C-alpha positions as CSV (number, residue, x, y, z in Angstrom):
1,X,122.5,193.8,102.5
2,X,120.5,190.7,100.5
3,X,121.2,189.4,97.1
4,X,118.4,190.9,96.1
5,X,118.9,194.0,97.3
6,X,122.4,194.2,95.8
7,X,120.8,193.3,92.1
8,X,117.9,196.1,92.8
9,X,120.6,198.8,93.3
10,X,122.5,197.8,89.9
11,X,119.6,198.3,88.0
12,X,118.9,201.5,86.4
13,X,116.0,204.2,87.4
14,X,113.5,202.8,85.2
15,X,114.1,199.3,85.8
16,X,113.9,200.0,89.3
17,X,110.6,201.7,88.9
18,X,109.0,199.2,86.7
19,X,109.8,196.4,89.3
20,X,107.6,198.5,92.0
21,X,104.8,200.1,89.6
22,X,104.5,197.2,87.1
23,X,104.7,194.3,89.5
24,X,102.4,192.5,87.1
25,X,100.5,193.0,83.5
26,X,97.4,194.3,85.4
27,X,99.4,196.3,88.0
28,X,98.2,200.1,86.3
29,X,95.0,199.0,85.5
30,X,94.0,198.1,88.9
31,X,96.0,201.3,90.4
32,X,98.9,201.6,92.4
33,X,98.5,200.7,96.1
34,X,99.7,202.9,98.9
35,X,102.6,200.4,100.0
36,X,103.7,201.0,96.1
37,X,103.2,204.5,96.1
38,X,105.5,204.7,99.3
39,X,108.5,202.7,98.0
40,X,108.8,204.7,94.7
41,X,108.7,207.8,97.0
42,X,111.8,206.0,98.8
43,X,113.2,205.2,95.5
44,X,113.6,208.8,94.0
45,X,114.7,210.2,97.3
46,X,117.6,207.8,97.5
47,X,118.4,208.6,94.1
48,X,118.9,212.1,95.4
49,X,115.6,213.7,93.7
50,X,114.7,215.6,97.0
51,X,111.4,215.4,98.8
52,X,109.6,218.5,96.6
53,X,110.3,216.9,93.3
54,X,109.4,213.4,94.1
55,X,106.1,214.5,95.7
56,X,105.5,216.3,92.5
57,X,106.2,213.0,90.3
58,X,104.8,210.4,92.4
59,X,102.0,212.8,92.4
60,X,101.3,213.1,88.5
61,X,101.7,209.4,88.4
62,X,99.2,208.3,90.8
63,X,97.0,210.6,88.9
64,X,97.6,209.6,85.8
65,X,97.0,206.2,87.1
66,X,93.8,206.9,88.7
67,X,92.8,208.7,85.3
68,X,93.4,205.8,83.6
69,X,95.8,207.6,81.2
70,X,98.9,205.1,81.9
71,X,98.3,201.3,81.0
72,X,101.4,200.5,79.8
73,X,104.9,200.7,80.6
74,X,105.7,203.0,77.5
75,X,102.7,205.3,79.0
76,X,104.4,205.2,82.4
77,X,107.7,206.1,81.2
78,X,106.5,209.1,78.8
79,X,104.2,210.4,81.5
80,X,107.3,210.6,84.0
81,X,109.9,212.2,81.3
82,X,107.4,214.6,80.6
83,X,107.1,215.5,84.1
84,X,110.5,215.7,84.6
85,X,111.3,217.5,81.4
86,X,108.7,220.2,82.4
87,X,110.3,220.3,85.7
88,X,113.7,220.9,84.4
89,X,112.6,223.4,81.7
90,X,114.7,226.7,81.6
91,X,115.6,228.9,78.8
92,X,115.4,227.7,75.4
93,X,119.2,228.0,74.6
94,X,121.1,227.6,78.1
95,X,124.2,227.7,76.5
96,X,124.0,231.3,75.3
97,X,125.5,233.6,77.5
98,X,124.7,237.1,77.6
99,X,126.9,239.3,75.5
100,X,126.9,243.2,76.5
101,X,127.5,246.2,75.2
102,X,130.9,246.8,75.7
103,X,132.7,244.3,78.5
104,X,130.6,241.2,79.4
105,X,131.5,239.9,82.5
106,X,130.7,236.6,83.8
107,X,131.4,235.6,87.3
108,X,131.9,231.8,88.4
109,X,131.7,231.0,92.1
110,X,130.8,227.7,94.2
111,X,132.4,226.0,97.0
112,X,136.2,224.3,97.1
113,X,136.5,221.2,95.2
114,X,133.6,221.5,93.0
115,X,135.5,221.7,89.6
116,X,135.0,225.9,89.3
117,X,138.8,226.6,87.9
118,X,138.4,223.8,85.8
119,X,134.6,224.6,84.5
120,X,136.3,228.7,83.9
121,X,138.7,226.8,81.7
122,X,136.2,225.4,80.2
123,X,133.8,228.4,79.2
124,X,136.7,230.1,77.9
125,X,137.4,227.3,75.5
126,X,134.0,227.3,74.4
127,X,133.4,231.2,74.2
128,X,136.6,231.7,72.5
129,X,135.4,228.8,69.5
130,X,131.9,231.4,69.6
131,X,134.5,234.2,68.0
132,X,134.4,236.0,71.6
133,X,137.7,237.5,72.9
134,X,138.1,235.9,75.9
135,X,140.0,237.3,79.3
136,X,140.6,234.8,82.3
137,X,140.5,236.6,85.8
138,X,142.7,234.6,88.5
139,X,140.3,236.3,91.7
140,X,140.8,233.0,93.5
141,X,143.8,234.3,95.6
142,X,142.7,232.3,98.8
143,X,143.6,228.7,98.0
144,X,147.3,227.7,97.2
145,X,148.0,226.7,94.0
146,X,144.5,228.2,92.4
147,X,146.3,230.9,90.1
148,X,149.2,228.9,89.1
149,X,146.1,226.4,87.7
150,X,144.0,228.8,86.1
151,X,147.4,230.3,84.1
152,X,148.5,226.7,83.4
153,X,144.9,226.4,81.5
154,X,145.1,230.3,80.4
155,X,148.8,229.0,78.6
156,X,146.6,226.0,77.0
157,X,144.2,227.9,75.8
158,X,146.1,230.7,74.4
159,X,143.9,233.5,76.3
160,X,145.5,236.2,78.6
161,X,144.7,236.1,81.8
162,X,145.0,238.8,85.2
163,X,146.2,237.1,88.3
164,X,147.4,238.7,91.7
165,X,149.7,237.1,94.5
166,X,148.5,234.6,96.8
167,X,146.3,236.0,99.4
168,X,146.0,239.1,97.9
169,X,142.6,241.2,97.2
170,X,140.5,239.3,94.6
171,X,138.3,242.3,94.0
172,X,141.2,244.4,92.7
173,X,142.7,241.3,90.4
174,X,138.6,241.5,89.7
175,X,139.4,245.5,88.5
176,X,142.4,244.7,87.1
177,X,141.0,242.1,84.7
178,X,138.5,244.6,83.5
179,X,141.1,247.5,83.0
180,X,143.0,245.1,80.9
181,X,140.5,244.0,79.1
182,X,139.4,247.3,78.3
183,X,142.9,248.3,77.2
184,X,143.4,245.1,74.8
185,X,139.7,245.3,73.5
186,X,138.8,242.2,74.7
187,X,134.8,241.7,74.7
188,X,134.6,239.2,77.9
189,X,136.1,238.7,81.2
190,X,135.5,235.1,83.6
191,X,136.2,236.1,86.9
192,X,137.7,232.7,88.6
193,X,136.7,233.3,92.5
194,X,137.9,231.5,95.7
195,X,136.2,228.1,96.2
196,X,134.6,229.1,99.8
197,X,132.6,227.1,102.3
198,X,129.2,228.9,102.6
199,X,130.0,228.8,106.2
200,X,132.8,231.0,106.0
201,X,131.3,234.3,106.6
202,X,134.4,236.4,105.8
203,X,134.8,234.4,101.9
204,X,131.4,235.6,101.3
205,X,132.2,239.4,102.4
206,X,134.9,239.3,100.0
207,X,132.5,238.0,97.3
208,X,130.2,240.5,97.8
209,X,133.1,243.3,97.5
210,X,134.3,241.4,94.3
211,X,130.6,241.7,92.7
212,X,130.9,245.7,94.2
213,X,133.5,246.2,92.3
214,X,133.0,244.5,89.3
215,X,129.2,246.7,89.1
216,X,131.4,249.7,89.4
217,X,133.5,249.4,87.2
218,X,131.0,247.6,84.8
219,X,127.6,249.4,85.5
220,X,125.5,246.3,84.9
221,X,127.8,243.7,85.5
222,X,128.3,241.0,86.6
223,X,126.0,239.9,83.3
224,X,125.9,236.0,84.1
225,X,126.6,234.7,87.5
226,X,127.3,231.1,87.2
227,X,127.1,228.8,90.3
228,X,129.1,225.8,90.3
229,X,128.1,222.7,92.1
230,X,128.9,218.9,92.5
231,X,126.4,216.6,91.4
232,X,127.4,214.0,93.6
233,X,126.7,215.3,96.9
234,X,122.7,215.4,97.2
235,X,121.0,217.9,99.8
236,X,124.5,219.5,100.4
237,X,124.5,221.1,96.8
238,X,120.9,222.3,97.5
239,X,122.1,224.2,101.1
240,X,125.3,225.6,99.4
241,X,122.9,226.9,96.6
242,X,120.4,228.7,99.2
243,X,123.6,230.3,101.2
244,X,125.6,231.5,97.8
245,X,122.4,233.3,96.4
246,X,122.2,235.3,99.3
247,X,125.2,237.1,98.2
248,X,124.9,236.7,94.7
249,X,121.6,235.5,92.5
250,X,123.1,233.1,90.0
251,X,121.9,233.5,86.4
252,X,122.5,229.8,85.9
253,X,123.8,226.4,87.6
254,X,126.8,224.7,86.2
255,X,126.3,221.0,88.0
256,X,129.7,219.3,87.7
257,X,131.2,215.5,87.9
258,X,127.8,213.9,86.1
259,X,130.2,211.2,84.3
260,X,127.4,208.4,84.7
261,X,128.4,207.8,88.3
262,X,126.3,210.1,90.1
263,X,122.6,209.8,90.7
264,X,121.3,212.4,88.5
265,X,118.1,213.0,90.5
266,X,120.0,215.8,92.1
267,X,119.9,217.8,89.0
268,X,116.5,217.7,89.1
269,X,116.2,218.5,92.7
270,X,118.5,221.5,92.1
271,X,116.4,223.1,89.3
272,X,112.9,222.4,91.2
273,X,114.0,223.7,94.9
274,X,116.7,226.6,93.7
275,X,114.6,227.9,90.8
276,X,117.4,228.4,89.1
277,X,118.3,227.2,85.4
278,X,120.9,224.4,84.8
279,X,122.9,225.8,82.0
280,X,125.1,223.2,81.6
281,X,126.4,219.8,82.9
282,X,130.1,219.0,83.2
283,X,130.7,215.4,82.4
284,X,134.5,214.8,82.4
285,X,137.8,216.6,82.9
286,X,138.7,217.5,79.0
287,X,138.0,220.9,77.6
288,X,134.6,219.7,75.6
289,X,133.3,218.2,78.4
290,X,130.9,220.8,79.3
291,X,127.5,220.6,77.6
292,X,124.4,222.8,77.5
293,X,121.6,221.6,79.7
294,X,119.1,219.8,77.5
295,X,116.2,218.8,79.9
296,X,114.6,216.1,77.5
297,X,117.6,214.5,76.5
298,X,118.1,214.3,80.3
299,X,115.1,213.0,81.4
300,X,115.5,210.5,79.0
301,X,118.4,209.6,79.8
302,X,117.9,209.3,83.6
303,X,114.9,207.1,82.9
304,X,116.4,205.1,79.8
305,X,115.2,201.8,79.3
């Protein structure tokens, strides 16, 4: 790797875009060359934006320059922020989770290692602070230690937790949790499912069974299905999202491990290609490190000066 290339990689995304698009003060007035556009596409794809989002952003940029609307670096940045914001936009209050009459059921799913159980704990903390009466269901009976992990979180949060034996039937745990919530007058059940690889068909069948049992016990449930994805794994997260959606359509995404080290273009790729709104970003290990997604703020941060 050359010193010049190493230096470029240390620059922020916006600085690297400027290095390509603003070779001198007259570059935008003259228009972008084909080589510049190809370099921008390469840069965005390397930043995990994926091909569809990259082509949309570069196409909008090219059209704006050609039409004479983008003449300065401020014009260029605002155009990119605006297009990225529109691409990322979702519900007006992404952090507001469904609230049903009776018992609200929120199902959380995802592969191993994405921070799913910790996300369940953070959601429990958040919902309790909103005044909900929350119960945690440790329906991940597949992974050794998963039940104990959620029970530890529940004790720390002072939330009730229903769990089963290791290797037991997760659908039975979900059923028992709904029974317990009804008996105790609790209004929200957070169901932590086994972190499964999308290639493990038997575990995907198990997830289908959990969904069926929940739906029979509480008509209309689950009222929210949150898919937790690791923002650092790029195209793998897209593939995971597509396959999980075949089992149970998510109502929102929680993108984790975005603590400043991840290439944030993955968030745009996930929103653009899965068609599911980003509801929360996980930015650390603390209970409050789960932030409702703000499209404009995220776009501005990604393209910070």
